py3Dmol code that shows the C-alpha trace and the ligand (Angstrom):
import py3Dmol

protein = """\
ATOM      1  CA  MET A   1     121.080  68.373 291.558  1.00  0.00           C
ATOM      2  CA  ALA A   2     120.785  71.928 290.276  1.00  0.00           C
ATOM      3  CA  GLU A   3     124.387  73.081 290.200  1.00  0.00           C
ATOM      4  CA  LYS A   4     126.742  72.669 287.245  1.00  0.00           C
ATOM      5  CA  THR A   5     129.261  69.909 288.075  1.00  0.00           C
ATOM      6  CA  THR A   6     131.829  71.264 285.655  1.00  0.00           C
ATOM      7  CA  SER A   7     132.440  74.656 287.237  1.00  0.00           C
ATOM      8  CA  ILE A   8     135.588  75.378 289.226  1.00  0.00           C
ATOM      9  CA  LYS A   9     133.296  76.970 291.835  1.00  0.00           C
ATOM     10  CA  TYR A  10     131.449  73.637 292.270  1.00  0.00           C
ATOM     11  CA  ILE A  11     134.764  71.812 292.714  1.00  0.00           C
ATOM     12  CA  LYS A  12     136.139  74.405 295.155  1.00  0.00           C
ATOM     13  CA  ASP A  13     132.917  74.490 297.225  1.00  0.00           C
ATOM     14  CA  ASN A  14     133.066  70.704 297.581  1.00  0.00           C
ATOM     15  CA  ILE A  15     136.763  70.806 298.455  1.00  0.00           C
ATOM     16  CA  ASN A  16     135.963  73.258 301.266  1.00  0.00           C
ATOM     17  CA  SER A  17     132.915  71.448 302.606  1.00  0.00           C
ATOM     18  CA  THR A  18     134.584  68.006 302.806  1.00  0.00           C
ATOM     19  CA  GLU A  19     138.241  68.935 303.444  1.00  0.00           C
ATOM     20  CA  PHE A  20     139.128  67.027 300.295  1.00  0.00           C
ATOM     21  CA  HIS A  21     142.810  67.022 299.265  1.00  0.00           C
ATOM     22  CA  PHE A  22     143.889  66.048 295.751  1.00  0.00           C
ATOM     23  CA  LYS A  23     145.716  62.731 295.753  1.00  0.00           C
ATOM     24  CA  LYS A  24     148.269  62.461 292.974  1.00  0.00           C
ATOM     25  CA  GLU A  25     148.373  58.668 293.157  1.00  0.00           C
ATOM     26  CA  LEU A  26     144.627  58.525 292.376  1.00  0.00           C
ATOM     27  CA  GLY A  27     145.027  60.598 289.197  1.00  0.00           C
ATOM     28  CA  GLN A  28     142.517  63.234 290.282  1.00  0.00           C
ATOM     29  CA  ASN A  29     142.212  65.633 287.335  1.00  0.00           C
ATOM     30  CA  PHE A  30     138.577  66.638 287.010  1.00  0.00           C
ATOM     31  CA  LEU A  31     136.832  67.620 283.784  1.00  0.00           C
ATOM     32  CA  ILE A  32     135.605  71.210 283.796  1.00  0.00           C
ATOM     33  CA  ASP A  33     134.398  71.564 280.208  1.00  0.00           C
ATOM     34  CA  ASP A  34     130.859  70.497 279.312  1.00  0.00           C
ATOM     35  CA  ASN A  35     131.589  70.615 275.559  1.00  0.00           C
ATOM     36  CA  ILE A  36     134.224  67.894 275.931  1.00  0.00           C
ATOM     37  CA  ILE A  37     131.963  65.875 278.226  1.00  0.00           C
ATOM     38  CA  ASN A  38     129.104  66.046 275.735  1.00  0.00           C
ATOM     39  CA  LYS A  39     131.461  65.095 272.890  1.00  0.00           C
ATOM     40  CA  ILE A  40     132.674  62.061 274.841  1.00  0.00           C
ATOM     41  CA  ILE A  41     129.131  60.949 275.702  1.00  0.00           C
ATOM     42  CA  ASP A  42     127.760  61.597 272.195  1.00  0.00           C
ATOM     43  CA  ASN A  43     130.539  59.484 270.676  1.00  0.00           C
ATOM     44  CA  SER A  44     130.155  56.646 273.162  1.00  0.00           C
ATOM     45  CA  ASN A  45     126.961  55.283 271.576  1.00  0.00           C
ATOM     46  CA  ILE A  46     125.078  55.450 274.880  1.00  0.00           C
ATOM     47  CA  THR A  47     121.286  55.419 274.607  1.00  0.00           C
ATOM     48  CA  LYS A  48     118.386  55.872 277.025  1.00  0.00           C
ATOM     49  CA  ASP A  49     118.083  52.053 277.365  1.00  0.00           C
ATOM     50  CA  ASP A  50     121.685  51.457 278.390  1.00  0.00           C
ATOM     51  CA  CYS A  51     123.273  50.228 281.618  1.00  0.00           C
ATOM     52  CA  VAL A  52     126.463  52.232 282.111  1.00  0.00           C
ATOM     53  CA  LEU A  53     129.414  51.701 284.434  1.00  0.00           C
ATOM     54  CA  GLU A  54     131.535  54.747 285.256  1.00  0.00           C
ATOM     55  CA  ILE A  55     134.979  54.185 286.762  1.00  0.00           C
ATOM     56  CA  GLY A  56     136.282  56.995 288.989  1.00  0.00           C
ATOM     57  CA  PRO A  57     133.402  59.516 288.967  1.00  0.00           C
ATOM     58  CA  GLY A  58     135.426  62.027 291.017  1.00  0.00           C
ATOM     59  CA  MET A  59     133.122  64.941 291.851  1.00  0.00           C
ATOM     60  CA  GLY A  60     130.586  63.761 289.294  1.00  0.00           C
ATOM     61  CA  SER A  61     131.255  65.945 286.263  1.00  0.00           C
ATOM     62  CA  LEU A  62     130.669  63.132 283.750  1.00  0.00           C
ATOM     63  CA  THR A  63     128.233  61.357 286.078  1.00  0.00           C
ATOM     64  CA  TYR A  64     125.797  64.271 286.015  1.00  0.00           C
ATOM     65  CA  TYR A  65     125.522  64.324 282.209  1.00  0.00           C
ATOM     66  CA  LEU A  66     125.652  60.530 281.830  1.00  0.00           C
ATOM     67  CA  ALA A  67     122.755  59.986 284.245  1.00  0.00           C
ATOM     68  CA  GLN A  68     120.540  62.003 281.898  1.00  0.00           C
ATOM     69  CA  LYS A  69     121.520  59.981 278.839  1.00  0.00           C
ATOM     70  CA  CYS A  70     121.227  56.361 280.044  1.00  0.00           C
ATOM     71  CA  ASP A  71     118.813  54.067 281.851  1.00  0.00           C
ATOM     72  CA  LYS A  72     120.970  53.102 284.862  1.00  0.00           C
ATOM     73  CA  LEU A  73     124.406  54.218 285.957  1.00  0.00           C
ATOM     74  CA  VAL A  74     126.729  52.512 288.436  1.00  0.00           C
ATOM     75  CA  ALA A  75     129.781  54.551 289.441  1.00  0.00           C
ATOM     76  CA  ILE A  76     132.756  53.132 291.375  1.00  0.00           C
ATOM     77  CA  GLU A  77     134.921  55.609 293.310  1.00  0.00           C
ATOM     78  CA  LYS A  78     137.846  54.732 295.593  1.00  0.00           C
ATOM     79  CA  ASP A  79     138.400  58.060 297.374  1.00  0.00           C
ATOM     80  CA  ASP A  80     136.711  58.335 300.818  1.00  0.00           C
ATOM     81  CA  LYS A  81     136.021  62.064 300.543  1.00  0.00           C
ATOM     82  CA  LEU A  82     134.820  62.001 296.936  1.00  0.00           C
ATOM     83  CA  ILE A  83     132.291  59.295 297.723  1.00  0.00           C
ATOM     84  CA  GLU A  84     130.863  61.676 300.379  1.00  0.00           C
ATOM     85  CA  VAL A  85     130.619  64.468 297.785  1.00  0.00           C
ATOM     86  CA  LEU A  86     128.921  62.119 295.322  1.00  0.00           C
ATOM     87  CA  LYS A  87     126.501  60.710 297.900  1.00  0.00           C
ATOM     88  CA  SER A  88     125.333  64.146 298.925  1.00  0.00           C
ATOM     89  CA  ASN A  89     125.084  65.505 295.369  1.00  0.00           C
ATOM     90  CA  PHE A  90     123.462  62.491 293.716  1.00  0.00           C
ATOM     91  CA  SER A  91     121.189  61.319 296.564  1.00  0.00           C
ATOM     92  CA  ASP A  92     118.092  62.385 294.625  1.00  0.00           C
ATOM     93  CA  THR A  93     119.251  61.007 291.250  1.00  0.00           C
ATOM     94  CA  GLU A  94     117.320  57.749 291.160  1.00  0.00           C
ATOM     95  CA  ASN A  95     119.112  56.007 288.309  1.00  0.00           C
ATOM     96  CA  VAL A  96     122.594  56.401 289.840  1.00  0.00           C
ATOM     97  CA  ALA A  97     124.133  53.802 292.209  1.00  0.00           C
ATOM     98  CA  LEU A  98     127.424  54.706 293.891  1.00  0.00           C
ATOM     99  CA  ILE A  99     129.968  52.086 294.933  1.00  0.00           C
ATOM    100  CA  HIS A 100     132.794  52.968 297.292  1.00  0.00           C
ATOM    101  CA  ASP A 101     135.548  50.583 296.178  1.00  0.00           C
ATOM    102  CA  ASP A 102     138.764  50.089 294.260  1.00  0.00           C
ATOM    103  CA  VAL A 103     137.813  49.124 290.706  1.00  0.00           C
ATOM    104  CA  LEU A 104     140.755  46.713 290.576  1.00  0.00           C
ATOM    105  CA  LYS A 105     139.335  44.801 293.578  1.00  0.00           C
ATOM    106  CA  TYR A 106     135.629  45.138 292.776  1.00  0.00           C
ATOM    107  CA  ASP A 107     133.836  41.932 291.756  1.00  0.00           C
ATOM    108  CA  PHE A 108     132.210  42.692 288.376  1.00  0.00           C
ATOM    109  CA  SER A 109     129.832  39.737 288.774  1.00  0.00           C
ATOM    110  CA  GLU A 110     127.906  41.996 291.224  1.00  0.00           C
ATOM    111  CA  LEU A 111     126.957  44.339 288.378  1.00  0.00           C
ATOM    112  CA  SER A 112     124.046  42.334 286.976  1.00  0.00           C
ATOM    113  CA  ASN A 113     122.358  42.484 290.434  1.00  0.00           C
ATOM    114  CA  LEU A 114     122.921  46.226 290.684  1.00  0.00           C
ATOM    115  CA  PHE A 115     121.593  46.902 287.205  1.00  0.00           C
ATOM    116  CA  LYS A 116     118.845  44.272 287.653  1.00  0.00           C
ATOM    117  CA  SER A 117     119.521  43.388 284.033  1.00  0.00           C
ATOM    118  CA  ASP A 118     121.548  41.004 281.892  1.00  0.00           C
ATOM    119  CA  ARG A 119     121.919  43.671 279.242  1.00  0.00           C
ATOM    120  CA  LYS A 120     125.529  44.188 278.167  1.00  0.00           C
ATOM    121  CA  ILE A 121     127.118  47.114 279.964  1.00  0.00           C
ATOM    122  CA  LYS A 122     128.730  50.174 278.406  1.00  0.00           C
ATOM    123  CA  VAL A 123     131.732  51.494 280.310  1.00  0.00           C
ATOM    124  CA  ILE A 124     132.834  55.097 280.368  1.00  0.00           C
ATOM    125  CA  SER A 125     135.709  56.645 282.296  1.00  0.00           C
ATOM    126  CA  ASN A 126     138.155  59.467 282.573  1.00  0.00           C
ATOM    127  CA  LEU A 127     140.645  56.933 283.932  1.00  0.00           C
ATOM    128  CA  PRO A 128     143.106  57.416 286.766  1.00  0.00           C
ATOM    129  CA  TYR A 129     146.147  57.232 284.484  1.00  0.00           C
ATOM    130  CA  SER A 130     148.448  55.189 286.730  1.00  0.00           C
ATOM    131  CA  ILE A 131     146.126  52.164 286.515  1.00  0.00           C
ATOM    132  CA  THR A 132     145.076  52.488 282.863  1.00  0.00           C
ATOM    133  CA  SER A 133     146.581  49.181 281.643  1.00  0.00           C
ATOM    134  CA  ALA A 134     145.405  47.254 284.711  1.00  0.00           C
ATOM    135  CA  VAL A 135     141.834  48.537 284.284  1.00  0.00           C
ATOM    136  CA  ILE A 136     141.785  47.766 280.544  1.00  0.00           C
ATOM    137  CA  ILE A 137     143.068  44.225 281.151  1.00  0.00           C
ATOM    138  CA  LYS A 138     140.486  43.653 283.905  1.00  0.00           C
ATOM    139  CA  LEU A 139     137.644  44.911 281.688  1.00  0.00           C
ATOM    140  CA  LEU A 140     138.785  42.691 278.801  1.00  0.00           C
ATOM    141  CA  GLN A 141     138.979  39.671 281.106  1.00  0.00           C
ATOM    142  CA  HIS A 142     135.242  40.233 281.748  1.00  0.00           C
ATOM    143  CA  CYS A 143     134.458  41.056 278.135  1.00  0.00           C
ATOM    144  CA  ASP A 144     131.374  38.797 278.108  1.00  0.00           C
ATOM    145  CA  ILE A 145     129.457  41.392 280.186  1.00  0.00           C
ATOM    146  CA  PHE A 146     130.626  44.530 278.357  1.00  0.00           C
ATOM    147  CA  GLU A 147     129.595  45.906 274.959  1.00  0.00           C
ATOM    148  CA  THR A 148     131.665  49.064 274.549  1.00  0.00           C
ATOM    149  CA  LEU A 149     134.304  50.957 276.532  1.00  0.00           C
ATOM    150  CA  THR A 150     134.894  54.684 276.137  1.00  0.00           C
ATOM    151  CA  LEU A 151     138.075  55.476 278.036  1.00  0.00           C
ATOM    152  CA  MET A 152     140.089  58.646 278.443  1.00  0.00           C
ATOM    153  CA  MET A 153     143.767  57.889 278.938  1.00  0.00           C
ATOM    154  CA  GLN A 154     147.232  59.308 278.463  1.00  0.00           C
ATOM    155  CA  LYS A 155     147.873  59.968 274.757  1.00  0.00           C
ATOM    156  CA  GLU A 156     150.956  57.700 274.758  1.00  0.00           C
ATOM    157  CA  VAL A 157     148.934  54.744 276.064  1.00  0.00           C
ATOM    158  CA  ALA A 158     146.260  55.342 273.406  1.00  0.00           C
ATOM    159  CA  ALA A 159     149.031  55.152 270.784  1.00  0.00           C
ATOM    160  CA  ARG A 160     150.101  51.768 272.186  1.00  0.00           C
ATOM    161  CA  LEU A 161     146.618  50.363 271.637  1.00  0.00           C
ATOM    162  CA  THR A 162     146.667  50.995 267.903  1.00  0.00           C
ATOM    163  CA  ALA A 163     150.403  50.415 267.251  1.00  0.00           C
ATOM    164  CA  LEU A 164     151.740  48.304 264.390  1.00  0.00           C
ATOM    165  CA  PRO A 165     154.330  45.468 264.672  1.00  0.00           C
ATOM    166  CA  SER A 166     157.995  46.494 264.943  1.00  0.00           C
ATOM    167  CA  THR A 167     157.183  49.969 266.266  1.00  0.00           C
ATOM    168  CA  LYS A 168     158.187  51.138 269.755  1.00  0.00           C
ATOM    169  CA  ASP A 169     154.567  51.409 270.921  1.00  0.00           C
ATOM    170  CA  TYR A 170     153.680  47.850 269.865  1.00  0.00           C
ATOM    171  CA  GLY A 171     153.512  45.439 272.814  1.00  0.00           C
ATOM    172  CA  SER A 172     151.532  42.925 274.836  1.00  0.00           C
ATOM    173  CA  LEU A 173     148.824  45.520 275.616  1.00  0.00           C
ATOM    174  CA  THR A 174     148.338  46.143 271.858  1.00  0.00           C
ATOM    175  CA  LEU A 175     147.836  42.425 271.239  1.00  0.00           C
ATOM    176  CA  ALA A 176     145.574  41.801 274.246  1.00  0.00           C
ATOM    177  CA  VAL A 177     143.322  44.659 273.187  1.00  0.00           C
ATOM    178  CA  GLU A 178     143.264  43.595 269.526  1.00  0.00           C
ATOM    179  CA  TYR A 179     142.274  40.056 270.539  1.00  0.00           C
ATOM    180  CA  TYR A 180     139.174  41.201 272.417  1.00  0.00           C
ATOM    181  CA  ALA A 181     138.146  44.518 270.838  1.00  0.00           C
ATOM    182  CA  LYS A 182     138.183  46.852 267.861  1.00  0.00           C
ATOM    183  CA  THR A 183     139.507  50.247 268.899  1.00  0.00           C
ATOM    184  CA  ARG A 184     139.624  53.757 267.526  1.00  0.00           C
ATOM    185  CA  ILE A 185     140.787  57.065 268.920  1.00  0.00           C
ATOM    186  CA  LEU A 186     137.722  59.310 269.254  1.00  0.00           C
ATOM    187  CA  LEU A 187     139.405  62.560 270.177  1.00  0.00           C
ATOM    188  CA  ASN A 188     142.500  64.169 271.592  1.00  0.00           C
ATOM    189  CA  VAL A 189     141.813  66.317 274.627  1.00  0.00           C
ATOM    190  CA  PRO A 190     143.650  69.546 275.563  1.00  0.00           C
ATOM    191  CA  LEU A 191     145.093  70.074 279.058  1.00  0.00           C
ATOM    192  CA  THR A 192     142.845  73.103 279.594  1.00  0.00           C
ATOM    193  CA  VAL A 193     139.680  71.034 280.139  1.00  0.00           C
ATOM    194  CA  PHE A 194     140.961  69.603 283.446  1.00  0.00           C
ATOM    195  CA  TYR A 195     141.264  70.971 286.960  1.00  0.00           C
ATOM    196  CA  PRO A 196     143.996  70.735 288.057  1.00  0.00           C
ATOM    197  CA  LYS A 197     145.779  70.550 284.682  1.00  0.00           C
ATOM    198  CA  PRO A 198     147.590  67.219 284.162  1.00  0.00           C
ATOM    199  CA  LYS A 199     151.201  67.119 282.924  1.00  0.00           C
ATOM    200  CA  VAL A 200     150.409  64.807 280.004  1.00  0.00           C
ATOM    201  CA  ASP A 201     148.165  64.950 276.933  1.00  0.00           C
ATOM    202  CA  SER A 202     145.052  62.799 276.792  1.00  0.00           C
ATOM    203  CA  SER A 203     143.019  60.880 274.214  1.00  0.00           C
ATOM    204  CA  VAL A 204     139.634  59.208 274.359  1.00  0.00           C
ATOM    205  CA  VAL A 205     139.573  55.682 272.927  1.00  0.00           C
ATOM    206  CA  PHE A 206     136.438  53.782 271.918  1.00  0.00           C
ATOM    207  CA  PHE A 207     136.523  49.969 272.255  1.00  0.00           C
ATOM    208  CA  GLU A 208     133.901  47.791 270.613  1.00  0.00           C
ATOM    209  CA  ILE A 209     134.119  44.367 272.266  1.00  0.00           C
ATOM    210  CA  ARG A 210     134.289  41.612 269.632  1.00  0.00           C
ATOM    211  CA  LYS A 211     131.626  38.896 269.647  1.00  0.00           C
ATOM    212  CA  THR A 212     134.417  36.379 268.997  1.00  0.00           C
ATOM    213  CA  PRO A 213     138.161  36.981 269.461  1.00  0.00           C
ATOM    214  CA  ALA A 214     140.096  38.419 266.497  1.00  0.00           C
ATOM    215  CA  VAL A 215     142.035  35.173 265.938  1.00  0.00           C
ATOM    216  CA  LYS A 216     141.397  31.514 266.616  1.00  0.00           C
ATOM    217  CA  THR A 217     143.690  29.556 268.913  1.00  0.00           C
ATOM    218  CA  GLU A 218     143.226  26.376 270.883  1.00  0.00           C
ATOM    219  CA  HIS A 219     145.711  27.651 273.457  1.00  0.00           C
ATOM    220  CA  GLU A 220     144.637  31.159 274.478  1.00  0.00           C
ATOM    221  CA  LYS A 221     146.416  31.124 277.861  1.00  0.00           C
ATOM    222  CA  GLU A 222     149.647  29.853 276.315  1.00  0.00           C
ATOM    223  CA  MET A 223     149.419  32.434 273.510  1.00  0.00           C
ATOM    224  CA  PHE A 224     149.331  35.284 276.025  1.00  0.00           C
ATOM    225  CA  ALA A 225     152.242  33.696 277.949  1.00  0.00           C
ATOM    226  CA  LEU A 226     154.173  33.651 274.651  1.00  0.00           C
ATOM    227  CA  VAL A 227     153.266  37.282 273.939  1.00  0.00           C
ATOM    228  CA  ARG A 228     154.304  38.406 277.441  1.00  0.00           C
ATOM    229  CA  ALA A 229     157.602  36.517 277.160  1.00  0.00           C
ATOM    230  CA  ALA A 230     158.286  37.957 273.691  1.00  0.00           C
ATOM    231  CA  PHE A 231     157.890  41.550 274.881  1.00  0.00           C
ATOM    232  CA  ALA A 232     159.589  41.106 278.274  1.00  0.00           C
ATOM    233  CA  THR A 233     162.902  40.929 276.395  1.00  0.00           C
ATOM    234  CA  ARG A 234     161.918  42.502 273.084  1.00  0.00           C
ATOM    235  CA  ARG A 235     165.465  43.005 271.773  1.00  0.00           C
ATOM    236  CA  LYS A 236     166.244  39.272 271.939  1.00  0.00           C
ATOM    237  CA  THR A 237     165.354  36.852 269.152  1.00  0.00           C
ATOM    238  CA  LEU A 238     162.104  34.975 269.682  1.00  0.00           C
ATOM    239  CA  ILE A 239     163.993  31.663 269.797  1.00  0.00           C
ATOM    240  CA  ASN A 240     166.226  32.842 272.647  1.00  0.00           C
ATOM    241  CA  THR A 241     163.505  34.542 274.641  1.00  0.00           C
ATOM    242  CA  LEU A 242     160.953  31.695 274.413  1.00  0.00           C
ATOM    243  CA  SER A 243     163.506  28.999 275.217  1.00  0.00           C
ATOM    244  CA  ALA A 244     164.889  30.974 278.180  1.00  0.00           C
ATOM    245  CA  SER A 245     161.623  32.100 279.752  1.00  0.00           C
ATOM    246  CA  LEU A 246     159.182  29.323 278.819  1.00  0.00           C
ATOM    247  CA  GLY A 247     161.652  26.427 278.511  1.00  0.00           C
ATOM    248  CA  ILE A 248     160.559  25.582 274.947  1.00  0.00           C
ATOM    249  CA  ASP A 249     163.092  23.593 272.916  1.00  0.00           C
ATOM    250  CA  LYS A 250     164.986  25.881 270.478  1.00  0.00           C
ATOM    251  CA  GLU A 251     164.736  23.363 267.622  1.00  0.00           C
ATOM    252  CA  LYS A 252     160.953  23.191 268.057  1.00  0.00           C
ATOM    253  CA  ILE A 253     160.658  26.983 267.872  1.00  0.00           C
ATOM    254  CA  LYS A 254     162.917  27.061 264.788  1.00  0.00           C
ATOM    255  CA  LEU A 255     160.693  24.490 263.056  1.00  0.00           C
ATOM    256  CA  GLY A 256     157.569  26.409 264.060  1.00  0.00           C
ATOM    257  CA  LEU A 257     158.934  29.648 262.626  1.00  0.00           C
ATOM    258  CA  ALA A 258     159.922  27.840 259.399  1.00  0.00           C
ATOM    259  CA  LYS A 259     156.367  26.503 259.038  1.00  0.00           C
ATOM    260  CA  LEU A 260     155.120  30.090 259.170  1.00  0.00           C
ATOM    261  CA  ASN A 261     157.816  31.257 256.724  1.00  0.00           C
ATOM    262  CA  LEU A 262     159.365  33.439 259.415  1.00  0.00           C
ATOM    263  CA  ASP A 263     163.106  34.072 259.750  1.00  0.00           C
ATOM    264  CA  GLU A 264     164.750  32.110 262.585  1.00  0.00           C
ATOM    265  CA  ASN A 265     166.320  35.348 263.908  1.00  0.00           C
ATOM    266  CA  ILE A 266     163.015  37.207 264.072  1.00  0.00           C
ATOM    267  CA  ARG A 267     162.108  39.136 267.242  1.00  0.00           C
ATOM    268  CA  GLY A 268     158.710  38.768 268.853  1.00  0.00           C
ATOM    269  CA  GLU A 269     157.926  42.437 268.238  1.00  0.00           C
ATOM    270  CA  ALA A 270     157.741  41.690 264.480  1.00  0.00           C
ATOM    271  CA  LEU A 271     154.903  39.150 264.777  1.00  0.00           C
ATOM    272  CA  ASN A 272     151.257  40.092 264.403  1.00  0.00           C
ATOM    273  CA  LEU A 273     148.466  38.575 266.503  1.00  0.00           C
ATOM    274  CA  GLU A 274     147.609  35.906 263.933  1.00  0.00           C
ATOM    275  CA  GLN A 275     151.250  34.789 263.749  1.00  0.00           C
ATOM    276  CA  PHE A 276     151.429  34.559 267.561  1.00  0.00           C
ATOM    277  CA  ALA A 277     148.259  32.440 267.541  1.00  0.00           C
ATOM    278  CA  MET A 278     149.545  30.116 264.802  1.00  0.00           C
ATOM    279  CA  LEU A 279     152.963  29.746 266.408  1.00  0.00           C
ATOM    280  CA  THR A 280     151.359  28.917 269.775  1.00  0.00           C
ATOM    281  CA  ASP A 281     149.178  26.221 268.240  1.00  0.00           C
ATOM    282  CA  ILE A 282     152.229  24.683 266.542  1.00  0.00           C
ATOM    283  CA  LEU A 283     154.334  24.764 269.739  1.00  0.00           C
ATOM    284  CA  TYR A 284     151.615  23.388 272.015  1.00  0.00           C
ATOM    285  CA  LYS A 285     150.109  20.839 269.594  1.00  0.00           C
TER     286      LYS A 285
END
"""
ligand_1 = """\
27
LIG
N 135.319 61.341 286.322
C 135.878 62.491 286.990
C 136.074 63.612 285.992
O 136.188 63.297 284.793
O 136.128 64.762 286.394
C 137.193 62.169 287.701
C 138.250 61.524 286.849
S 139.835 61.455 287.641
C 140.880 61.440 286.243
C 139.980 59.743 288.160
C 139.061 59.341 289.309
O 139.275 57.947 289.605
C 139.303 60.080 290.609
O 138.065 60.462 291.138
C 139.967 59.035 291.530
O 139.723 59.252 292.890
C 139.334 57.766 291.014
N 140.131 56.541 291.256
C 141.488 56.427 291.281
N 141.855 55.147 291.459
C 140.707 54.429 291.549
C 140.429 53.046 291.735
N 141.406 52.150 291.868
N 139.137 52.647 291.789
C 138.120 53.557 291.645
N 138.330 54.873 291.466
C 139.594 55.319 291.413
"""
view = py3Dmol.view(width=600, height=400)
view.addModel(protein, "pdb")
view.setStyle({"model": 0}, {"cartoon": {"style": "trace"}})
view.addModel(ligand_1, "xyz")
view.setStyle({"model": 1}, {"stick": {}})
view.zoomTo()
view.show()
């Protein structure tokens, strides 16, 4: 593959040869700046021994550079035309395997066969923004096979991942991510590095998957049900929202909150992850 994958000419030539049309619903904003791509890859801790999964390779701008920096790369693309572009441009790149599928439907247990390795996988993606939360949740649900995630997303979503209790950005996504991973924002990305330009600002977030979850609970499933209920009606008191949506006795919740020295009128949005875990264990003991 001789040609530069980040030039507008490369993108336009491929648009013409395959009759590709941009699909808004698939979040198709391609990276056209190799400095940003190199920054993302350099900060993602990827080495020559690594197995890397790329979600949404598009026309291959990141794919091209990634393939040179890792051992094996699997890239999953949903768009019928883009998979044609990728297949013709990466046919002679031996360490790249292309999967034509929807990442939300793809069975991640297939990955160890594709990589022919049990090594933990590093994920990298300039995400399709409309499915950012769904992809993050799916990756975290399979966190035993992943080591790090380097994900470009809308700046507002990145802010939700690192939000503090009682702020508007704090929510169930914040807590789910904190439970499974340590996160930090690597860089903010200007609109000018994409073609076409998106309407929103972007940030790249680095996730280091925890070896053990951030807090201990004997009732993980119930804790996340509690968290979801608390944020579904975040302006209500925790007592009212948990009794209404999960059918838990109000007196029991009141006693639980008292045990944790929390006010009986507290809202769920004021609790941190550890408090949610402790409250769950009290309520489901
Ligand atoms: N990686 C390329 C780049 O940086 O130039 C393209 C990134 S673009 C923001 C998102 C890509 O994800 C598009 O190629 C789009 O077709 C693809 N995509 C959208 N939804 C998808 C899904 N559910 N599964 C797999 N790929 C998807």
